[in-house]
All heavy atoms as an XYZ file, in Angstrom:
542
protein
N       0.501     12.211     14.801
C       0.584     10.891     14.227
C       1.262     10.983     12.865
O       0.967     11.848     12.055
C      -0.815     10.304     14.137
C      -0.890      8.875     13.764
S      -2.613      8.329     14.049
C      -2.459      6.712     13.409
N       2.153     10.043     12.580
C       2.969     10.110     11.370
C       2.119     10.051     10.090
O       2.411     10.687      9.100
C       3.975      8.989     11.363
N       1.054      9.264     10.121
C       0.184      9.152      8.915
C      -0.468     10.480      8.615
O      -0.587     10.880      7.470
C      -0.850      8.033      9.093
C      -1.823      8.035      7.962
C      -0.164      6.695      9.219
N      -0.903     11.192      9.636
C      -1.537     12.492      9.451
C      -0.551     13.491      8.860
O      -0.960     14.496      8.281
C      -2.117     12.992     10.735
C      -3.291     12.168     11.211
O      -3.934     11.525     10.407
N      -3.568     12.186     12.497
N       0.746     13.255      9.038
C       1.759     14.130      8.484
C       2.261     13.642      7.138
O       3.307     14.091      6.648
C       2.961     14.239      9.462
C       2.560     14.935     10.743
O       1.753     15.855     10.722
N       3.142     14.529     11.830
N       1.545     12.730      6.523
C       1.866     12.175      5.226
C       3.257     11.538      5.205
O       4.031     11.695      4.265
C       1.741     13.235      4.138
C       0.341     13.678      3.928
O      -0.550     12.853      3.877
N       0.121     14.965      3.817
N       3.570     10.801      6.251
C       4.853     10.096      6.344
C       4.790      8.849      5.493
O       4.012      7.913      5.784
C       5.122      9.770      7.802
C       6.436      9.079      8.020
O       6.740      8.105      7.375
N       7.204      9.587      8.963
N       5.612      8.763      4.438
C       5.582      7.651      3.521
C       5.877      6.333      4.165
O       5.302      5.296      3.829
N       6.796      6.307      5.153
C       7.131      5.043      5.837
C       5.939      4.563      6.629
O       5.592      3.363      6.604
C       8.355      5.240      6.755
C       8.629      3.991      7.570
C       9.584      5.588      5.918
N       5.295      5.476      7.338
C       4.095      5.093      8.146
C       2.970      4.580      7.251
O       2.311      3.581      7.580
C       3.641      6.266      8.984
N       2.789      5.231      6.116
C       1.738      4.796      5.179
C       2.027      3.391      4.654
O       1.127      2.567      4.533
C       1.610      5.779      4.057
C       1.077      7.154      4.439
C       1.350      8.187      3.367
C      -0.407      7.098      4.743
N       3.292      3.143      4.316
C       3.690      1.813      3.843
C       3.442      0.757      4.930
O       2.927     -0.323      4.667
C       5.158      1.806      3.442
C       5.647      0.455      3.049
N       6.383     -0.330      3.921
C       5.476     -0.281      1.947
C       6.666     -1.496      3.320
N       6.131     -1.479      2.123
N       3.796      1.089      6.170
C       3.593      0.120      7.274
C       2.107     -0.172      7.460
O       1.718     -1.320      7.742
C       4.182      0.652      8.579
C       5.692      0.628      8.597
C       6.160     -0.807      8.548
C       7.649     -0.938      8.604
N       8.098     -2.296      8.400
N       1.265      0.833      7.325
C      -0.197      0.563      7.420
C      -0.643     -0.349      6.293
O      -1.450     -1.263      6.515
C      -0.965      1.881      7.338
C      -1.101      2.617      8.662
C      -1.706      3.983      8.435
C      -1.937      1.820      9.650
N      -0.094     -0.182      5.102
C      -0.402     -1.107      4.016
C      -0.011     -2.526      4.370
O      -0.769     -3.478      4.100
N       1.148     -2.674      5.014
C       1.596     -4.008      5.422
C       0.634     -4.621      6.451
O       0.371     -5.815      6.412
C       3.007     -3.958      6.013
C       4.082     -3.815      4.966
C       5.477     -3.856      5.577
O       5.650     -3.513      6.788
O       6.406     -4.239      4.869
N       0.172     -3.818      7.375
C      -0.773     -4.332      8.368
C      -2.013     -4.909      7.698
O      -2.487     -5.977      8.057
C      -1.194     -3.246      9.373
C      -0.267     -3.126     10.542
C       0.632     -2.098     10.618
C      -0.319     -4.058     11.567
C       1.492     -1.995     11.720
C       0.547     -3.977     12.656
C       1.445     -2.942     12.720
N      -2.543     -4.160      6.720
C      -3.747     -4.652      6.050
C      -3.460     -5.821      5.116
O      -4.314     -6.660      4.888
C      -4.448     -3.521      5.276
C      -5.251     -2.649      6.200
C      -4.766     -1.423      6.642
C      -6.461     -3.078      6.694
C      -5.489     -0.616      7.483
C      -7.214     -2.307      7.536
C      -6.715     -1.055      7.929
O      -7.443     -0.298      8.794
N      -2.266     -5.901      4.570
C      -1.908     -7.015      3.700
C      -1.595     -8.264      4.498
O      -1.987     -9.383      4.136
C      -0.687     -6.644      2.833
C      -0.238     -7.778      1.955
C       1.034     -7.473      1.182
O       1.693     -6.452      1.456
O       1.333     -8.236      0.292
N      -0.898     -8.104      5.576
C      -0.351     -9.240      6.342
C      -1.029     -9.523      7.662
O      -0.480    -10.180      8.508
C       1.156     -8.992      6.596
C       1.988     -8.683      5.337
C       3.391     -8.279      5.741
C       2.007     -9.873      4.425
N      -2.237     -9.044      7.835
C      -3.020     -9.292      9.040
C      -2.300     -8.826     10.294
O      -1.931     -9.596     11.176
C      -3.354    -10.775      9.173
C      -4.143    -11.390      8.022
C      -4.263    -12.884      8.204
C      -5.493    -10.774      7.925
N      -2.114     -7.523     10.397
C      -1.499     -6.950     11.563
C      -2.369     -7.077     12.795
O      -3.534     -7.470     12.709
N      -1.832     -6.762     13.931
C      -2.561     -6.891     15.195
C      -3.820     -6.046     15.171
O      -3.773     -4.847     14.985
C      -1.664     -6.451     16.355
C      -0.517     -7.375     16.602
C       0.285     -6.942     17.814
C       1.433     -7.891     18.048
N       2.247     -7.439     19.174
N      -4.953     -6.715     15.346
C      -6.244     -6.027     15.415
C      -6.755     -5.528     14.069
O      -7.724     -4.805     14.029
N      -6.150     -5.990     12.981
C      -6.555     -5.554     11.651
C      -6.861     -6.778     10.790
O      -6.049     -7.682     10.708
C      -5.458     -4.721     10.982
C      -5.847     -4.302      9.570
C      -5.123     -3.485     11.812
N      -8.020     -6.793     10.180
C      -8.371     -7.875      9.259
C      -7.721     -7.624      7.899
O      -7.479     -6.472      7.497
C      -9.892     -7.954      9.057
C     -10.600     -8.386     10.291
O     -10.013     -9.157     11.098
O     -11.778     -7.979     10.483
N      -7.434     -8.690      7.167
C      -6.841     -8.564      5.844
C      -7.796     -7.777      4.950
O      -9.003     -8.030      4.940
C      -6.598     -9.937      5.244
C      -6.022     -9.861      3.834
C      -5.757    -11.248      3.234
O      -5.934    -12.265      3.923
O      -5.400    -11.270      2.062
N      -7.239     -6.798      4.233
C      -8.054     -5.967      3.347
C      -7.141     -5.475      2.269
O      -6.432     -4.465      2.443
C      -8.700     -4.839      4.117
C      -9.660     -4.018      3.279
O      -9.451     -3.862      2.057
N     -10.691     -3.518      3.915
N      -7.123     -6.131      1.116
C      -6.216     -5.764      0.007
C      -6.557     -4.388     -0.577
O      -5.672     -3.690     -1.043
C      -6.271     -6.819     -1.092
C      -5.839     -8.207     -0.675
C      -4.361     -8.338     -0.622
C      -3.988     -9.810     -0.528
N      -2.802    -10.029      0.244
N      -7.806     -4.015     -0.539
C      -8.196     -2.692     -1.059
C      -7.603     -1.582     -0.215
O      -7.037     -0.616     -0.721
C      -9.731     -2.571     -1.158
C     -10.253     -3.564     -2.197
C     -10.151     -1.153     -1.496
C     -11.753     -3.725     -2.243
N      -7.695     -1.719      1.104
C      -7.098     -0.702      1.983
C      -5.579     -0.739      1.912
O      -4.945      0.321      1.934
C      -7.576     -0.930      3.425
C      -9.070     -0.692      3.537
C      -9.593     -0.033      4.715
N      -8.908      1.177      5.126
C      -9.032      1.663      6.345
N      -9.778      1.043      7.237
N      -8.417      2.763      6.692
N      -5.007     -1.935      1.815
C      -3.552     -2.043      1.660
C      -3.120     -1.304      0.393
O      -2.147     -0.528      0.430
C      -3.131     -3.489      1.628
N      -3.828     -1.531     -0.711
C      -3.515     -0.870     -1.959
C      -3.552      0.655     -1.792
O      -2.645      1.359     -2.245
C      -4.493     -1.282     -3.065
C      -4.344     -0.488     -4.347
C      -3.380     -0.796     -5.247
C      -5.221      0.559     -4.602
C      -3.232     -0.064     -6.413
C      -5.080      1.299     -5.753
C      -4.092      0.978     -6.658
N      -4.570      1.166     -1.135
C      -4.718      2.599     -0.931
C      -3.533      3.179     -0.140
O      -2.993      4.234     -0.489
C      -6.042      2.913     -0.222
N      -3.105      2.475      0.906
C      -1.978      2.946      1.683
C      -0.669      2.866      0.909
O       0.169      3.753      0.995
C      -1.875      2.210      3.033
C      -2.846      2.677      4.049
C      -3.811      1.829      4.558
C      -2.822      3.998      4.520
C      -4.721      2.247      5.511
C      -3.735      4.441      5.473
C      -4.686      3.574      5.960
N      -0.489      1.759      0.156
C       0.710      1.658     -0.657
C       0.755      2.731     -1.724
O       1.809      3.317     -1.988
C       0.792      0.270     -1.332
C       1.102     -0.868     -0.416
C       0.536     -2.087     -0.580
C       2.007     -0.699      0.655
C       0.828     -3.155      0.256
C       2.286     -1.755      1.514
C       1.700     -2.978      1.293
O       2.005     -4.026      2.129
N      -0.377      3.036     -2.320
C      -0.445      4.097     -3.337
C      -0.066      5.443     -2.723
O       0.719      6.187     -3.307
C      -1.824      4.151     -3.942
C      -1.941      5.140     -5.081
C      -3.279      5.100     -5.748
C      -3.284      6.078     -6.904
N      -4.618      6.211     -7.499
N      -0.611      5.735     -1.572
C      -0.297      7.014     -0.913
C       1.169      7.084     -0.528
O       1.793      8.120     -0.684
C      -1.221      7.202      0.287
C      -1.241      8.626      0.772
C      -2.341      8.875      1.805
O      -3.232      8.033      2.005
O      -2.263      9.948      2.429
N       1.701      5.971     -0.019
C       3.131      5.938      0.326
C       3.975      6.169     -0.900
O       4.977      6.925     -0.860
C       3.473      4.595      0.978
N       3.624      5.548     -2.029
C       4.355      5.724     -3.269
C       4.310      7.147     -3.728
O       5.329      7.721     -4.168
C       3.802      4.779     -4.343
N       3.152      7.799     -3.607
C       2.999      9.197     -3.998
C       3.864     10.122     -3.158
O       4.239     11.210     -3.585
C       1.533      9.590     -3.938
C       0.703      8.962     -5.023
C      -0.798      9.152     -4.833
O      -1.234      9.649     -3.753
O      -1.533      8.752     -5.746
N       4.171      9.668     -1.935
C       5.045     10.449     -1.042
C       6.536     10.139     -1.272
O       7.357     10.632     -0.569
C       4.686     10.204      0.420
C       3.253     10.489      0.784
C       2.902     11.939      0.588
C       1.465     12.170      0.938
N       0.785     13.067      0.091
N       6.806      9.267     -2.241
C       8.182      8.948     -2.587
C       8.778      7.753     -1.886
O       9.981      7.474     -2.033
N       7.982      7.004     -1.133
C       8.493      5.829     -0.426
C       8.745      4.699     -1.420
O       7.857      4.250     -2.124
C       7.454      5.387      0.629
C       7.924      4.188      1.413
O       7.730      3.070      1.004
N       8.535      4.449      2.548
N      10.003      4.239     -1.481
C      10.395      3.223     -2.454
C       9.678      1.891     -2.208
O       9.322      1.210     -3.156
C      11.915      3.018     -2.438
C      12.666      4.225     -2.955
S      12.172      4.758     -4.626
C      12.726      3.375     -5.585
N       9.542      1.492     -0.946
C       8.832      0.247     -0.664
C       7.364      0.328     -1.083
O       6.800     -0.627     -1.569
C       8.936     -0.106      0.827
C      10.335     -0.488      1.244
O      11.050     -1.133      0.472
N      10.737     -0.098      2.430
N       6.760      1.503     -0.892
C       5.399      1.739     -1.317
C       5.290      1.635     -2.845
O       4.344      1.079     -3.371
N       6.297      2.150     -3.555
C       6.286      2.076     -5.021
C       6.379      0.619     -5.480
O       5.685      0.220     -6.409
C       7.440      2.867     -5.602
C       7.272      4.380     -5.443
C       8.455      5.137     -6.005
C       8.269      6.606     -5.839
N       9.366      7.385     -6.459
N       7.238     -0.149     -4.821
C       7.382     -1.552     -5.173
C       6.056     -2.285     -4.969
O       5.575     -3.012     -5.842
C       8.465     -2.198     -4.341
C       8.496     -3.697     -4.474
C       9.101     -4.282     -5.586
C       7.896     -4.533     -3.532
C       9.100     -5.671     -5.740
C       7.890     -5.896     -3.682
C       8.493     -6.459     -4.795
O       8.494     -7.816     -4.955
N       5.451     -2.103     -3.780
C       4.205     -2.835     -3.490
C       3.058     -2.371     -4.404
O       2.236     -3.158     -4.818
C       3.819     -2.647     -2.007
C       4.765     -3.300     -1.030
C       4.853     -4.806     -1.287
C       3.712     -5.555     -0.689
N       3.933     -6.998     -0.621
N       3.042     -1.076     -4.745
C       2.024     -0.562     -5.639
C       2.139     -1.266     -6.990
O       1.140     -1.720     -7.576
C       2.160      0.933     -5.787
C       1.112      1.603     -6.647
C      -0.267      1.465     -6.078
C       1.463      3.098     -6.832
N       3.351     -1.361     -7.506
C       3.563     -2.038     -8.781
C       3.153     -3.507     -8.692
O       2.534     -4.039     -9.611
N       3.486     -4.146     -7.603
C       3.132     -5.547     -7.386
C       1.588     -5.718     -7.371
O       1.074     -6.635     -7.987
C       3.755     -6.035     -6.087
C       3.443     -7.484     -5.760
C       4.112     -8.487     -6.401
C       2.483     -7.813     -4.793
C       3.869     -9.842     -6.078
C       2.214     -9.105     -4.462
C       2.903    -10.132     -5.134
O       2.630    -11.434     -4.850
N       0.932     -4.807     -6.670
C      -0.522     -4.895     -6.568
C      -1.172     -4.662     -7.959
O      -2.131     -5.309     -8.320
C      -1.061     -3.915     -5.533
C      -1.221     -4.506     -4.181
C      -0.208     -5.258     -3.591
C      -2.385     -4.326     -3.456
C      -0.362     -5.803     -2.321
C      -2.551     -4.865     -2.182
C      -1.534     -5.613     -1.638
O      -1.690     -6.166     -0.407
N      -0.632     -3.713     -8.717
C      -1.157     -3.488    -10.063
C      -0.924     -4.690    -10.948
O      -1.762     -5.109    -11.718
C      -0.538     -2.253    -10.739
C      -1.240     -0.960    -10.416
C      -0.562      0.101     -9.860
C      -2.587     -0.792    -10.733
C      -1.206      1.294     -9.621
C      -3.251      0.396    -10.465
C      -2.543      1.451     -9.912
O      -3.177      2.624     -9.665
N       0.250     -5.288    -10.859
C       0.572     -6.454    -11.667
C      -0.351     -7.634    -11.365
O      -0.821     -8.331    -12.241
C       2.013     -6.876    -11.434
C       2.456     -8.084    -12.198
C       3.871     -8.501    -11.896
O       4.165     -8.797    -10.713
O       4.666     -8.533    -12.829
N      -0.623     -7.871    -10.093
C      -1.419     -9.023     -9.648
C      -2.932     -8.741     -9.577
O      -3.717     -9.654     -9.440
C      -0.975     -9.487     -8.283
C       0.488     -9.814     -8.171
C       0.762    -11.126     -8.856
N       2.182    -11.424     -8.695
C       2.731    -12.525     -9.094
N       2.027    -13.444     -9.664
N       4.006    -12.708     -8.947
N      -3.282     -7.460     -9.627
C      -4.712     -7.101     -9.478
C      -5.213     -7.214     -8.082
O      -6.386     -7.452     -7.839
N      -4.329     -7.009     -7.094
C      -4.757     -7.020     -5.683
C      -5.246     -5.648     -5.286
O      -4.545     -4.650     -5.429
C      -3.587     -7.370     -4.758
C      -3.037     -8.767     -4.919
C      -1.699     -9.034     -4.613
C      -3.811     -9.820     -5.360
C      -1.206    -10.295     -4.749
C      -3.333    -11.083     -5.497
C      -1.992    -11.327     -5.176
N      -6.477     -5.565     -4.801
C      -7.042     -4.303     -4.316
C      -7.382     -3.328     -5.426
O      -7.836     -2.219     -5.155
N      -7.151     -3.729     -6.668
C      -7.446     -2.891     -7.836
C      -7.535     -3.803     -9.053
O      -7.391     -5.036     -8.931
C      -6.344     -1.823     -8.024
O      -6.723     -0.927     -9.039
C      -4.992     -2.444     -8.354
N      -7.742     -3.242    -10.193
C      -7.713     -4.035    -11.409
C      -6.263     -4.260    -11.877
O      -5.395     -3.401    -11.591
C      -8.505     -3.348    -12.498
C      -8.019     -1.936    -12.812
C      -7.080     -1.715    -13.783
C      -8.531     -0.857    -12.092
C      -6.592     -0.459    -14.034
C      -8.045      0.430    -12.341
C      -7.096      0.638    -13.319
O      -6.633      1.898    -13.527
N      -6.005     -5.346    -12.504
C      -4.663     -5.605    -13.014
C      -4.349     -4.641    -14.126
O      -5.187     -4.413    -15.020
C      -4.553     -7.052    -13.493
N      -3.157     -4.036    -14.084
C      -2.745     -3.064    -15.083
C      -1.226     -3.166    -15.229
O      -0.491     -2.568    -14.447
C      -3.167     -1.676    -14.680
C      -2.930     -0.641    -15.770
O      -2.009     -0.808    -16.607
O      -3.653      0.364    -15.790
N      -0.805     -3.934    -16.210
C       0.662     -4.142    -16.358
C       1.389     -2.869    -16.801
O       2.577     -2.736    -16.533
C       0.953     -5.271    -17.367
O       0.301     -4.979    -18.616
C       0.448     -6.594    -16.835
N       0.704     -1.937    -17.422
C       1.352     -0.657    -17.780
C       1.660      0.160    -16.552
O       2.732      0.773    -16.456
C       0.482      0.146    -18.737
C       0.387     -0.501    -20.106
C      -0.440      0.328    -21.056
C      -0.529     -0.378    -22.401
N      -1.342      0.357    -23.350
N       0.752      0.178    -15.582
C       1.002      0.914    -14.353
C       1.982      0.172    -13.433
O       2.696      0.787    -12.687
C      -0.293      1.187    -13.605
C      -1.164      2.206    -14.227
C      -2.385      2.506    -13.364
C      -3.221      3.600    -13.984
N      -4.359      3.927    -13.164
N       1.992     -1.159    -13.568
C       2.889     -1.968    -12.749
C       4.339     -1.641    -13.078
O       5.186     -1.577    -12.282
C       2.616     -3.455    -12.974
């Protein structure tokens, strides 16, 4: 499985599922944040963007404009 191999794209997609109510998944901003953070740490640019957005807005974490 791609996520088990630390695939940044797969991690970002999982974040999207939790953010955007994917099939069989309830909305969960905290889990979405965790997947976006992990994707960003793996160098995924979309994950970095969403992580900054979540920090800016305080979704799934506390608002932190310095980290955003």
